[in-house]
N, C-alpha and C positions, 0 to 999 in steps of 0.2 A: 795529736800532740798538743798539749796545752801551751799557753803563752809562757808560763813559768818554766816548764820543762824545756821549751825552745830557748829561753834565755840561759838556762843552766847549761844546755848543750853548746850554745855559742861561747860561753865563758870558758868551757873546757877546750875549745879549739886553740891551736897555736896562733900566735900573733899574725903570722903570714896568712893563715887561712881566714882569720877575722878581717884582715885588710882586703883580701881577694873577695870575700863574701860581700863586704861593704861596697866595693867597687862594682860588683855585678848588680847589686841593688840600685846603685846610683845610675848606672848605664841603662838598666831596664826602665827605671823611672823617667829618665830623660827621653828614651825612645817612645814611651807611651805618651808623654807630654808633647813631643814633636808630631806624632801621628794624629793626636786629637787636634792640635793646632792646625795641621794641614787640612784636615777634613772640615774644620770650622771656617777656614779662610777660603776654601775652594769657590763658594758662590761669589765672593768679592773678587777673586782673581778672574773668574769667568766674565763677570760684569765689566771689569776694567779692560778686558781683551775685546769687548764688543766694539764694533766700528763707531767712529765719531764722524760728525758731519755738521751741516748747517741747515737751517730752515728760515724762511722769510714769512713774516706775518704782516698783514696790512689792515688798517682801520678804514672805516667809511670816510673819516675826515682827511684821509690821505697819509696818515702817519704810517711809517714802515719800521719794522723791527726785524733784524737778522740775529738769530741766536745760534750759538754753538751748542750742539746736542750730542747725546749718544743715540745711536739708531739701532733699534731692535726690530729687525725685519725678516727674521727666519723663525720657524715654529719653535725651535729650541730656545733661542734668545728670548722670544716673547713669553714662553712658558716659565722660564726661570725669572725673568724680569728683575725686580728689585728685592726678591725674597732672599732673606738671610744675608744681604749685603750690609757691610758695616755702615752705620749712619753717616759718618763723615764722607764716605765715598759716594753713597746714594744721593747726598745733597750737593755734590760738586757742580753738576750741570743738569739741565732738563733732559728728559729721556723721551724719545719719540718712538712709539709703537707704530709700525707701518704694516698694514695688511694689503694683500693684492687687490681686494675688492671690498666694498662696504660689507660690514659684518655686524653681528649682535653679540660677539664674544664677551663673556663675563670675565672681569679681572679679579683675581684673588689677591688678598692682602694679608693673609694669615701670618706670614713670616716677614712682612715688611716692617722695618724698625723705625721709620720716620714718618711724620705727617706729610701728606701730599695734597696738591691741588691737581685736578685732572681736567683737561679740556678735550672734548671729543669733536672731531671735524669729519665732514663727509668727503667723498672722493673728489668733489669739486672745491673743497676747502672751506665750506660753510661751517661756522661754529654752531654746534647743536646744543651742547650742555657744558657746564663747568661744575665739578663736585669737589668737596673737601673730604679727605679720608684720614682718619687717625690710625696709628698703629693698632693692630688687633682687629681691625674691621675685616669681617669674613670675606666679602666679595662685593662687587659693584657691577651691575649691568645697566648701561644707559638705556633710556626709553627709545631713543632713535638709533637708526643704523649709522655706522661711522666707518671710516677707513684709517684715520689717524687718531691716536690718543697721546696727547702731550702731557707728561707728568713732570711737575716741578715743585720746589719747596713752597710752603705757604707764603703768600704775599708776592710771589714772583709775577703772577699775571697782572695784579693791580699796579705793581711798580713799573711794569713795562707797557701799560695801556692796553692790556689784552682783556676783553670782556664782552659779554652779551650786549651791554649798553653801548659799546664802542663798535658793534657790528664787525668784530675782528674776523678775518679770514686767513687761512693758511694757504700759501701759494704752493700747490702740489708739485709743480715743476721745479721749485726751489730746493726741494729736499735733495741734498747732495751728501754722499758718503765719501769721507776723506781717506779712509783706510779700510782694507779688507784683510 
């Protein structure tokens, strides 16, 4: 059926049928819109449901900093990470990836929508590396083994005195999960 013949058939319908047909089209369109929105927002909802907690960082000069964080400490949470999470939600607070032991796991950033800074710490809390990552970066594997990866918005580390030159360390026993 061509578009012209479809329009002609629609015009021949009674007014009641035209209204019903229009209502069905609107409801179907709304249903499709709702389903697509749900699927697009699922990564953000999963991320927001991840546990929150705190971590303590210390500097060689004695400076201490305690930060509120999201804790990604299970394989599923770490795998999803910040991928496809809305930018305003991903930038709310730092995210701490916690592994059971030192690792060399590569972090993928294909679907991460915000620029990030990432600090990698050993199981003893020693800061190994800090990297900056832009949206669209494929992946990053640090040169050294690590147990903790702290991801934050650009400028966060400098603003809080966290850096290689400050000999910053993460206190492993300070990682506390507030909710599960």
